[in-house]
TORPA-4810 file (N, C-alpha, C, O; in nm, 3 decimals):
<nodes>
NODE_1_4.122_8.990_8.696_4.124_8.882_8.794_4.038_8.921_8.911_4.058_9.026_8.972_M
NODE_2_3.941_8.838_8.943_3.856_8.868_9.057_3.814_8.738_9.122_3.806_8.634_9.057_S
NODE_3_3.787_8.747_9.253_3.744_8.626_9.321_3.714_8.654_9.465_3.757_8.756_9.520_G
NODE_4_3.640_8.564_9.529_3.607_8.575_9.669_3.631_8.440_9.734_3.595_8.337_9.677_F
NODE_5_3.690_8.439_9.852_3.712_8.312_9.920_3.581_8.254_9.967_3.494_8.328_10.014_P
NODE_6_3.565_8.123_9.957_3.445_8.058_10.008_3.472_8.012_10.150_3.578_7.956_10.179_S
NODE_7_3.375_8.037_10.239_3.394_7.999_10.378_3.463_8.109_10.456_3.500_8.212_10.400_G
NODE_8_3.480_8.088_10.583_3.543_8.186_10.670_3.694_8.178_10.656_3.744_8.081_10.600_S
NODE_9_3.770_8.280_10.707_3.915_8.274_10.700_3.973_8.148_10.763_4.080_8.103_10.725_P
NODE_10_3.901_8.090_10.861_3.948_7.969_10.927_3.966_7.855_10.827_4.052_7.769_10.846_H
NODE_11_3.885_7.855_10.721_3.890_7.746_10.625_3.990_7.772_10.513_4.011_7.686_10.427_H
NODE_12_4.053_7.890_10.513_4.149_7.921_10.409_4.286_7.872_10.452_4.366_7.950_10.505_L
NODE_13_4.314_7.747_10.432_4.441_7.689_10.471_4.548_7.727_10.372_4.521_7.797_10.274_S
NODE_14_4.670_7.679_10.397_4.779_7.709_10.305_4.755_7.645_10.168_4.824_7.677_10.072_E
NODE_15_4.656_7.555_10.160_4.625_7.494_10.031_4.524_7.576_9.951_4.494_7.544_9.836_E
NODE_16_4.470_7.682_10.013_4.372_7.765_9.941_4.434_7.820_9.815_4.553_7.852_9.811_A
NODE_17_4.354_7.830_9.712_4.406_7.872_9.582_4.320_7.984_9.524_4.302_7.994_9.403_N
NODE_18_4.268_8.069_9.614_4.178_8.175_9.572_4.234_8.311_9.610_4.282_8.329_9.722_I
NODE_19_4.228_8.404_9.518_4.265_8.541_9.546_4.194_8.630_9.444_4.118_8.580_9.361_T
NODE_20_4.218_8.758_9.449_4.159_8.846_9.348_4.118_8.981_9.404_4.161_9.021_9.513_G
NODE_21_4.033_9.050_9.327_3.992_9.185_9.361_3.842_9.199_9.341_3.786_9.148_9.245_F
NODE_22_3.778_9.268_9.433_3.637_9.298_9.418_3.623_9.426_9.337_3.696_9.522_9.361_S
NODE_23_3.529_9.428_9.242_3.508_9.549_9.163_3.384_9.626_9.208_3.329_9.707_9.133_N
NODE_24_3.340_9.599_9.333_3.225_9.673_9.385_3.235_9.686_9.535_3.288_9.599_9.603_F
NODE_25_3.183_9.797_9.586_3.178_9.822_9.729_3.033_9.858_9.763_2.978_9.953_9.707_E
NODE_26_2.972_9.783_9.854_2.829_9.797_9.881_2.790_9.937_9.928_2.678_9.982_9.900_A
NODE_27_2.879_10.008_9.997_2.846_10.142_10.047_2.825_10.242_9.934_2.774_10.352_9.957_S
NODE_28_2.866_10.205_9.811_2.844_10.293_9.697_2.695_10.320_9.675_2.657_10.426_9.626_L
NODE_29_2.612_10.225_9.712_2.468_10.238_9.689_2.414_10.365_9.757_2.342_10.442_9.695_V
NODE_30_2.451_10.385_9.883_2.406_10.505_9.954_2.463_10.631_9.889_2.394_10.733_9.881_E
NODE_31_2.586_10.624_9.844_2.650_10.740_9.781_2.576_10.778_9.653_2.563_10.897_9.622_K
NODE_32_2.526_10.679_9.579_2.451_10.709_9.456_2.326_10.792_9.487_2.294_10.887_9.415_W
NODE_33_2.256_10.757_9.594_2.137_10.832_9.631_2.175_10.975_9.669_2.108_11.070_9.629_V
NODE_34_2.282_10.991_9.746_2.331_11.124_9.783_2.360_11.207_9.659_2.318_11.323_9.650_D
NODE_35_2.433_11.149_9.565_2.471_11.222_9.445_2.350_11.257_9.359_2.342_11.368_9.306_L
NODE_36_2.257_11.164_9.347_2.138_11.189_9.267_2.060_11.308_9.322_2.016_11.394_9.245_L
NODE_37_2.044_11.315_9.452_1.973_11.427_9.512_2.055_11.556_9.506_1.998_11.665_9.506_K
NODE_38_2.186_11.542_9.501_2.271_11.662_9.494_2.261_11.730_9.358_2.246_11.852_9.349_E
NODE_39_2.268_11.649_9.249_2.265_11.713_9.118_2.124_11.723_9.061_2.104_11.791_8.960_F
NODE_40_2.026_11.658_9.122_1.886_11.668_9.077_1.795_11.671_9.200_1.723_11.575_9.226_A
NODE_41_1.797_11.780_9.276_1.721_11.787_9.401_1.569_11.776_9.383_1.497_11.751_9.480_P
NODE_42_1.521_11.796_9.260_1.377_11.786_9.236_1.325_11.642_9.237_1.204_11.620_9.241_H
NODE_43_1.417_11.545_9.232_1.377_11.404_9.224_1.298_11.362_9.348_1.342_11.382_9.461_V
NODE_44_1.180_11.305_9.324_1.095_11.258_9.433_1.079_11.108_9.434_1.037_11.049_9.534_G
NODE_45_1.113_11.045_9.320_1.107_10.899_9.309_1.235_10.850_9.242_1.278_10.905_9.141_T
NODE_46_1.294_10.747_9.299_1.414_10.687_9.242_1.378_10.554_9.180_1.329_10.464_9.248_V
NODE_47_1.402_10.541_9.049_1.383_10.414_8.982_1.513_10.337_8.978_1.616_10.392_8.936_G
NODE_48_1.512_10.214_9.021_1.633_10.132_9.028_1.625_10.022_8.922_1.536_9.937_8.927_V
NODE_49_1.717_10.026_8.827_1.720_9.925_8.722_1.798_9.804_8.771_1.916_9.814_8.802_I
NODE_50_1.730_9.689_8.779_1.792_9.569_8.836_1.736_9.443_8.771_1.630_9.443_8.709_L
NODE_51_1.812_9.336_8.787_1.768_9.204_8.744_1.718_9.128_8.868_1.799_9.100_8.957_N
NODE_52_1.589_9.095_8.876_1.537_9.028_8.996_1.597_8.891_9.020_1.587_8.837_9.130_P
NODE_53_1.659_8.833_8.918_1.722_8.702_8.933_1.861_8.711_8.998_1.921_8.610_9.033_Q
NODE_54_1.910_8.833_9.013_2.041_8.856_9.072_2.022_8.887_9.221_1.969_8.992_9.256_N
NODE_55_2.065_8.795_9.307_2.042_8.810_9.451_2.105_8.937_9.506_2.050_9.000_9.596_A
NODE_56_2.221_8.974_9.452_2.288_9.095_9.500_2.204_9.219_9.474_2.203_9.313_9.553_A
NODE_57_2.132_9.219_9.361_2.050_9.336_9.327_1.941_9.358_9.431_1.906_9.473_9.460_S
NODE_58_1.886_9.252_9.485_1.783_9.265_9.588_1.840_9.333_9.711_1.773_9.416_9.772_T
NODE_59_1.962_9.297_9.748_2.027_9.360_9.862_2.054_9.507_9.835_2.032_9.592_9.921_M
NODE_60_2.101_9.538_9.712_2.127_9.677_9.676_1.999_9.759_9.680_1.999_9.873_9.725_F
NODE_61_1.889_9.701_9.632_1.761_9.771_9.632_1.719_9.807_9.774_1.671_9.918_9.798_L
NODE_62_1.736_9.717_9.867_1.701_9.746_10.006_1.782_9.863_10.060_1.731_9.945_10.136_R
NODE_63_1.907_9.870_10.019_1.992_9.980_10.066_1.948_10.112_10.004_1.952_10.216_10.070_R
NODE_64_1.908_10.109_9.877_1.855_10.230_9.815_1.729_10.275_9.887_1.711_10.394_9.912_V
NODE_65_1.641_10.181_9.921_1.517_10.214_9.990_1.544_10.276_10.127_1.480_10.373_10.165_Q
NODE_66_1.640_10.219_10.199_1.673_10.271_10.332_1.731_10.412_10.322_1.694_10.500_10.400_A
NODE_67_1.821_10.433_10.226_1.881_10.565_10.210_1.779_10.664_10.156_1.775_10.780_10.198_K
NODE_68_1.696_10.620_10.062_1.594_10.707_10.005_1.498_10.759_10.109_1.450_10.872_10.099_G
NODE_69_1.468_10.678_10.210_1.374_10.720_10.314_1.426_10.839_10.392_1.347_10.917_10.446_S
NODE_70_1.558_10.855_10.400_1.614_10.969_10.472_1.591_11.100_10.397_1.595_11.208_10.456_T
NODE_71_1.567_11.091_10.265_1.537_11.208_10.184_1.386_11.223_10.160_1.342_11.322_10.101_F
NODE_72_1.308_11.126_10.206_1.165_11.130_10.182_1.128_11.098_10.038_1.024_11.143_9.990_G
NODE_73_1.213_11.021_9.968_1.183_10.987_9.829_1.131_10.843_9.821_1.167_10.758_9.902_V
NODE_74_1.047_10.819_9.723_0.997_10.685_9.699_1.097_10.609_9.611_1.174_10.670_9.537_Q
NODE_75_1.093_10.479_9.620_1.183_10.396_9.539_1.098_10.294_9.465_1.015_10.225_9.524_V
NODE_76_1.119_10.284_9.334_1.049_10.186_9.252_1.152_10.106_9.173_1.257_10.160_9.136_T
NODE_77_1.125_9.980_9.148_1.221_9.896_9.077_1.180_9.874_8.933_1.063_9.851_8.902_S
NODE_78_1.279_9.882_8.844_1.263_9.846_8.704_1.322_9.705_8.691_1.443_9.691_8.675_F
NODE_79_1.239_9.604_8.698_1.288_9.467_8.696_1.307_9.422_8.552_1.210_9.411_8.476_E
NODE_80_1.431_9.397_8.514_1.461_9.370_8.374_1.550_9.247_8.358_1.639_9.220_8.439_V
NODE_81_1.521_9.172_8.251_1.606_9.060_8.213_1.637_9.062_8.064_1.704_8.973_8.012_Q
NODE_82_1.586_9.165_7.995_1.607_9.175_7.851_1.587_9.320_7.807_1.541_9.403_7.884_S
NODE_83_1.623_9.348_7.681_1.602_9.482_7.626_1.453_9.517_7.625_1.416_9.631_7.651_A
NODE_84_1.369_9.418_7.594_1.225_9.442_7.590_1.173_9.481_7.728_1.088_9.569_7.741_L
NODE_85_1.225_9.415_7.833_1.186_9.450_7.969_1.223_9.594_8.001_1.147_9.666_8.066_D
NODE_86_1.340_9.635_7.955_1.385_9.772_7.981_1.289_9.872_7.918_1.249_9.968_7.982_I
NODE_87_1.253_9.849_7.792_1.160_9.939_7.724_1.025_9.943_7.794_0.968_10.051_7.813_E
NODE_88_0.975_9.827_7.833_0.845_9.821_7.901_0.850_9.891_8.037_0.752_9.955_8.077_H
NODE_89_0.961_9.880_8.107_0.974_9.943_8.239_0.964_10.094_8.228_0.900_10.159_8.311_S
NODE_90_1.026_10.151_8.125_1.018_10.295_8.106_0.876_10.335_8.067_0.823_10.434_8.119_F
NODE_91_0.815_10.259_7.977_0.681_10.292_7.929_0.577_10.287_8.042_0.477_10.357_8.037_E
NODE_92_0.603_10.204_8.142_0.504_10.183_8.249_0.506_10.293_8.356_0.423_10.291_8.446_A
NODE_93_0.600_10.388_8.347_0.618_10.483_8.455_0.518_10.598_8.456_0.498_10.661_8.560_Q
NODE_94_0.455_10.627_8.343_0.361_10.739_8.341_0.435_10.871_8.354_0.529_10.898_8.279_G
NODE_95_0.393_10.955_8.449_0.454_11.086_8.470_0.595_11.069_8.528_0.612_11.013_8.636_N
NODE_96_0.695_11.119_8.455_0.834_11.103_8.498_0.897_11.235_8.541_1.019_11.246_8.549_M
NODE_97_0.815_11.336_8.568_0.866_11.471_8.595_0.962_11.475_8.714_1.054_11.555_8.716_A
NODE_98_0.940_11.389_8.813_1.025_11.392_8.933_1.098_11.258_8.953_1.133_11.221_9.064_R
NODE_99_1.120_11.188_8.843_1.184_11.057_8.849_1.334_11.068_8.820_1.374_11.139_8.728_L
NODE_100_1.414_10.998_8.898_1.556_10.983_8.872_1.591_10.836_8.869_1.517_10.754_8.923_G
NODE_101_1.703_10.802_8.805_1.740_10.661_8.789_1.872_10.627_8.858_1.965_10.707_8.862_L
NODE_102_1.876_10.507_8.910_2.002_10.446_8.954_2.013_10.312_8.882_1.922_10.229_8.889_I
NODE_103_2.123_10.292_8.814_2.147_10.166_8.742_2.245_10.083_8.823_2.358_10.126_8.848_V
NODE_104_2.203_9.964_8.862_2.289_9.878_8.943_2.394_9.808_8.857_2.375_9.793_8.737_L
NODE_105_2.505_9.765_8.918_2.608_9.692_8.845_2.561_9.551_8.812_2.579_9.458_8.890_P
NODE_106_2.500_9.538_8.697_2.428_9.417_8.660_2.454_9.388_8.511_2.442_9.478_8.429_E
NODE_107_2.490_9.263_8.475_2.520_9.232_8.335_2.411_9.268_8.235_2.442_9.312_8.125_P
NODE_108_2.284_9.249_8.273_2.176_9.284_8.180_2.179_9.433_8.148_2.163_9.473_8.033_V
NODE_109_2.199_9.515_8.251_2.208_9.659_8.230_2.331_9.695_8.149_2.326_9.778_8.058_A
NODE_110_2.443_9.632_8.183_2.567_9.663_8.112_2.560_9.632_7.964_2.607_9.710_7.882_G
NODE_111_2.500_9.519_7.930_2.493_9.479_7.789_2.388_9.561_7.712_2.388_9.562_7.589_S
NODE_112_2.299_9.628_7.786_2.197_9.712_7.722_2.214_9.859_7.760_2.117_9.935_7.761_N
NODE_113_2.336_9.898_7.791_2.357_10.034_7.841_2.322_10.140_7.737_2.273_10.247_7.774_R
NODE_114_2.348_10.114_7.609_2.313_10.213_7.507_2.164_10.241_7.507_2.121_10.356_7.497_T
NODE_115_2.084_10.135_7.520_1.939_10.150_7.524_1.896_10.229_7.647_1.812_10.318_7.638_L
NODE_116_1.953_10.196_7.762_1.916_10.264_7.887_1.952_10.413_7.878_1.872_10.498_7.917_I
NODE_117_2.071_10.442_7.828_2.114_10.582_7.815_2.022_10.657_7.719_1.987_10.772_7.744_I
NODE_118_1.985_10.593_7.609_1.896_10.657_7.511_1.757_10.683_7.571_1.699_10.789_7.548_E
NODE_119_1.705_10.588_7.647_1.572_10.605_7.708_1.575_10.712_7.817_1.480_10.789_7.832_L
NODE_120_1.684_10.717_7.893_1.697_10.821_7.995_1.700_10.959_7.929_1.639_11.053_7.979_A
NODE_121_1.771_10.970_7.816_1.776_11.097_7.742_1.640_11.132_7.685_1.596_11.247_7.692_A
NODE_122_1.572_11.033_7.626_1.441_11.055_7.565_1.341_11.111_7.666_1.263_11.201_7.634_K
NODE_123_1.344_11.057_7.788_1.248_11.098_7.890_1.304_11.205_7.983_1.241_11.243_8.082_H
NODE_124_1.426_11.254_7.950_1.493_11.361_8.027_1.505_11.325_8.175_1.469_11.403_8.263_K
NODE_125_1.556_11.205_8.200_1.571_11.157_8.336_1.716_11.168_8.383_1.807_11.119_8.316_L
NODE_126_1.739_11.232_8.497_1.874_11.229_8.556_1.904_11.087_8.602_1.821_11.023_8.665_P
NODE_127_2.024_11.039_8.571_2.057_10.900_8.604_2.202_10.890_8.650_2.288_10.965_8.604_A
NODE_128_2.226_10.798_8.739_2.361_10.771_8.786_2.394_10.625_8.760_2.311_10.536_8.782_I
NODE_129_2.516_10.602_8.713_2.558_10.470_8.667_2.677_10.419_8.748_2.750_10.499_8.808_Y
NODE_130_2.698_10.285_8.751_2.800_10.229_8.839_2.943_10.230_8.785_3.038_10.217_8.862_P
NODE_131_2.959_10.246_8.652_3.093_10.240_8.593_3.115_10.356_8.497_3.020_10.405_8.436_F
NODE_132_3.240_10.399_8.484_3.271_10.518_8.405_3.240_10.503_8.257_3.217_10.603_8.188_D
NODE_133_3.238_10.379_8.204_3.211_10.365_8.061_3.067_10.406_8.026_3.039_10.439_7.911_F
NODE_134_2.977_10.404_8.124_2.843_10.455_8.099_2.847_10.604_8.067_2.784_10.649_7.971_Y
NODE_135_2.921_10.680_8.146_2.929_10.825_8.125_2.999_10.855_7.993_2.961_10.948_7.922_A
NODE_136_3.100_10.777_7.960_3.170_10.801_7.833_3.082_10.765_7.714_3.103_10.816_7.603_R
NODE_137_2.983_10.678_7.737_2.890_10.641_7.629_2.769_10.734_7.623_2.679_10.714_7.542_D
NODE_138_2.767_10.837_7.709_2.658_10.934_7.703_2.573_10.942_7.827_2.481_11.024_7.834_G
NODE_139_2.600_10.857_7.926_2.527_10.865_8.052_2.562_10.993_8.127_2.670_11.048_8.108_G
NODE_140_2.471_11.040_8.210_2.491_11.168_8.278_2.607_11.166_8.376_2.694_11.253_8.372_L
NODE_141_2.608_11.069_8.463_2.708_11.069_8.571_2.733_10.926_8.616_2.641_10.845_8.626_L
NODE_142_2.859_10.897_8.642_2.893_10.766_8.697_2.978_10.784_8.821_3.058_10.877_8.832_S
NODE_143_2.959_10.693_8.915_3.044_10.692_9.034_3.064_10.546_9.073_2.968_10.473_9.099_Y
NODE_144_3.188_10.506_9.076_3.216_10.367_9.110_3.364_10.341_9.126_3.445_10.434_9.131_G
NODE_145_3.397_10.215_9.135_3.536_10.174_9.153_3.619_10.218_9.033_3.577_10.203_8.919_V
NODE_146_3.736_10.272_9.060_3.829_10.311_8.954_3.884_10.184_8.890_3.973_10.119_8.946_D
NODE_147_3.832_10.148_8.774_3.867_10.021_8.710_4.014_10.016_8.670_4.078_9.911_8.679_Q
NODE_148_4.069_10.129_8.625_4.210_10.129_8.583_4.303_10.101_8.701_4.403_10.031_8.688_R
NODE_149_4.268_10.158_8.817_4.347_10.132_8.937_4.339_9.985_8.976_4.436_9.925_9.020_N
NODE_150_4.218_9.929_8.959_4.197_9.788_8.992_4.279_9.697_8.900_4.342_9.601_8.946_L
NODE_151_4.279_9.728_8.770_4.355_9.647_8.675_4.505_9.655_8.701_4.576_9.556_8.687_Y
NODE_152_4.552_9.774_8.740_4.694_9.790_8.770_4.734_9.704_8.889_4.841_9.642_8.888_A
NODE_153_4.650_9.699_8.990_4.677_9.614_9.106_4.672_9.466_9.068_4.754_9.386_9.114_K
NODE_154_4.575_9.431_8.984_4.562_9.292_8.941_4.686_9.247_8.865_4.729_9.133_8.877_A
NODE_155_4.744_9.338_8.786_4.864_9.304_8.709_4.978_9.265_8.801_5.057_9.176_8.769_A
NODE_156_4.987_9.332_8.916_5.095_9.299_9.011_5.075_9.160_9.069_5.172_9.088_9.095_S
NODE_157_4.948_9.121_9.090_4.919_8.986_9.140_4.955_8.881_9.035_5.014_8.778_9.067_Y
NODE_158_4.919_8.908_8.911_4.952_8.815_8.802_5.104_8.794_8.796_5.152_8.682_8.782_V
NODE_159_5.177_8.903_8.808_5.323_8.896_8.803_5.377_8.809_8.917_5.465_8.725_8.896_D
NODE_160_5.325_8.830_9.036_5.373_8.754_9.152_5.339_8.606_9.139_5.420_8.520_9.176_R
NODE_161_5.218_8.575_9.087_5.178_8.435_9.071_5.263_8.366_8.965_5.302_8.251_8.982_I
NODE_162_5.290_8.437_8.855_5.374_8.380_8.749_5.516_8.354_8.797_5.587_8.269_8.743_L
NODE_163_5.557_8.428_8.899_5.690_8.408_8.956_5.692_8.302_9.065_5.795_8.277_9.127_K
NODE_164_5.576_8.238_9.087_5.573_8.123_9.176_5.501_8.141_9.308_5.490_8.046_9.385_G
NODE_165_5.452_8.262_9.336_5.383_8.282_9.463_5.246_8.215_9.458_5.179_8.219_9.356_E
NODE_166_5.204_8.154_9.570_5.077_8.085_9.575_4.962_8.186_9.583_4.967_8.278_9.665_K
NODE_167_4.859_8.170_9.500_4.744_8.262_9.505_4.683_8.272_9.644_4.639_8.379_9.686_P
NODE_168_4.681_8.159_9.717_4.621_8.159_9.850_4.694_8.246_9.949_4.638_8.281_10.053_G
NODE_169_4.820_8.282_9.919_4.897_8.369_10.007_4.871_8.517_9.980_4.916_8.603_10.055_N
NODE_170_4.798_8.545_9.873_4.768_8.684_9.836_4.627_8.718_9.880_4.533_8.654_9.832_L
NODE_171_4.608_8.814_9.968_4.474_8.843_10.021_4.381_8.900_9.914_4.423_8.974_9.826_P
NODE_172_4.253_8.863_9.925_4.151_8.925_9.840_4.145_9.073_9.879_4.139_9.106_9.997_V
NODE_173_4.146_9.160_9.779_4.147_9.304_9.806_4.016_9.368_9.764_3.956_9.332_9.662_Q
NODE_174_3.973_9.464_9.843_3.853_9.539_9.814_3.892_9.678_9.766_3.999_9.727_9.801_F
NODE_175_3.807_9.743_9.687_3.846_9.870_9.626_3.869_9.981_9.728_3.803_9.988_9.832_P
NODE_176_3.966_10.065_9.697_3.998_10.179_9.783_3.994_10.311_9.706_3.997_10.418_9.767_T
NODE_177_3.989_10.304_9.574_3.987_10.425_9.492_3.863_10.426_9.406_3.829_10.327_9.341_K
NODE_178_3.794_10.541_9.406_3.668_10.553_9.333_3.674_10.672_9.237_3.751_10.766_9.258_F
NODE_179_3.593_10.666_9.134_3.599_10.767_9.028_3.462_10.826_8.999_3.364_10.753_8.981_S
NODE_180_3.456_10.959_8.996_3.334_11.032_8.962_3.352_11.094_8.824_3.443_11.174_8.803_L
NODE_181_3.265_11.057_8.730_3.273_11.107_8.592_3.141_11.175_8.559_3.034_11.118_8.579_V
NODE_182_3.149_11.297_8.508_3.030_11.375_8.474_3.033_11.409_8.325_3.134_11.456_8.273_I
NODE_183_2.922_11.384_8.257_2.911_11.417_8.115_2.831_11.547_8.103_2.709_11.547_8.114_N
NODE_184_2.903_11.658_8.079_2.838_11.789_8.072_2.748_11.802_7.949_2.647_11.872_7.954_L
NODE_185_2.784_11.735_7.840_2.699_11.738_7.721_2.560_11.685_7.753_2.459_11.741_7.711_N
NODE_186_2.557_11.574_7.828_2.429_11.515_7.865_2.354_11.605_7.963_2.232_11.619_7.954_T
NODE_187_2.427_11.665_8.056_2.364_11.757_8.152_2.295_11.872_8.079_2.183_11.910_8.113_A
NODE_188_2.363_11.927_7.978_2.304_12.037_7.901_2.181_11.991_7.826_2.081_12.063_7.819_K
NODE_189_2.187_11.871_7.769_2.071_11.818_7.695_1.951_11.798_7.787_1.837_11.808_7.743_A
NODE_190_1.978_11.769_7.914_1.871_11.748_8.012_1.831_11.878_8.081_1.743_11.878_8.167_L
NODE_191_1.897_11.988_8.044_1.874_12.119_8.108_1.903_12.114_8.258_1.834_12.178_8.337_S
NODE_192_2.005_12.038_8.294_2.047_12.027_8.433_2.172_12.111_8.456_2.264_12.110_8.375_L
NODE_193_2.173_12.183_8.565_2.290_12.260_8.603_2.363_12.183_8.713_2.313_12.169_8.824_S
NODE_194_2.482_12.134_8.680_2.559_12.058_8.778_2.621_12.153_8.881_2.690_12.248_8.842_I
NODE_195_2.599_12.131_9.008_2.655_12.221_9.110_2.808_12.232_9.097_2.875_12.131_9.077_P
NODE_196_2.863_12.353_9.109_3.009_12.371_9.100_3.086_12.285_9.198_3.196_12.237_9.167_P
NODE_197_3.029_12.264_9.317_3.098_12.182_9.417_3.112_12.038_9.369_3.211_11.971_9.399_T
NODE_198_3.012_11.991_9.294_3.017_11.855_9.241_3.117_11.847_9.126_3.193_11.750_9.116_L
NODE_199_3.117_11.947_9.040_3.213_11.950_8.930_3.356_11.951_8.983_3.445_11.889_8.925_L
NODE_200_3.378_12.023_9.093_3.512_12.032_9.151_3.560_11.898_9.203_3.681_11.873_9.210_A
NODE_201_3.466_11.812_9.241_3.503_11.680_9.295_3.521_11.575_9.186_3.570_11.466_9.212_R
NODE_202_3.480_11.608_9.065_3.484_11.508_8.956_3.627_11.471_8.919_3.717_11.555_8.915_A
NODE_203_3.647_11.342_8.893_3.776_11.294_8.845_3.789_11.315_8.695_3.900_11.325_8.642_D
NODE_204_3.675_11.321_8.626_3.674_11.344_8.482_3.544_11.415_8.444_3.436_11.377_8.489_E
NODE_205_3.557_11.519_8.361_3.441_11.592_8.310_3.443_11.582_8.159_3.540_11.624_8.095_V
NODE_206_3.338_11.529_8.101_3.328_11.512_7.957_3.251_11.630_7.899_3.137_11.657_7.938_I
NODE_207_3.315_11.701_7.806_3.252_11.820_7.746_3.237_11.802_7.595_3.186_11.891_7.527_E
</nodes>
């Protein structure tokens, strides 16, 4: 269950019928850049996989660019709307020796995650993903909203609504718990040594 109220709180009268949970927090974007530089300090260019038709992705890209400038790294966008676009974006990069990837929370990327993970492995690119299922599918590292915690909270809302409580009386909630998942098998395949301090912070390590 997810949703966002339309209009300001002033317009959310007792007749409002909207509630839910957000599965993303915008400040995660800056954290992804921090993590990428922490586990792959050699990265000089960050490639951001995004769908240009998704307005939110444009905002996320600007945040990556702003954060990247603090590290002196360049930012390039992989604009994709299909599997073919993804393949072409990788092929167009040329020298990838200092390239790292950030994959935005975007349906096109999610539905083609196997391809993205395979291409990142093929080109030996360190990459960070927005959801833990990427890491479990072979992605190097994911950091994002703890989906299981979100679903547990959503279940309580469903229960309250089924018992007669009005959805409009239940506030929209934003995430408060985040999960860091590291796939050590992928790190070894990429010849990357994950810093012990980062491993110690991981919520899950896949070996």
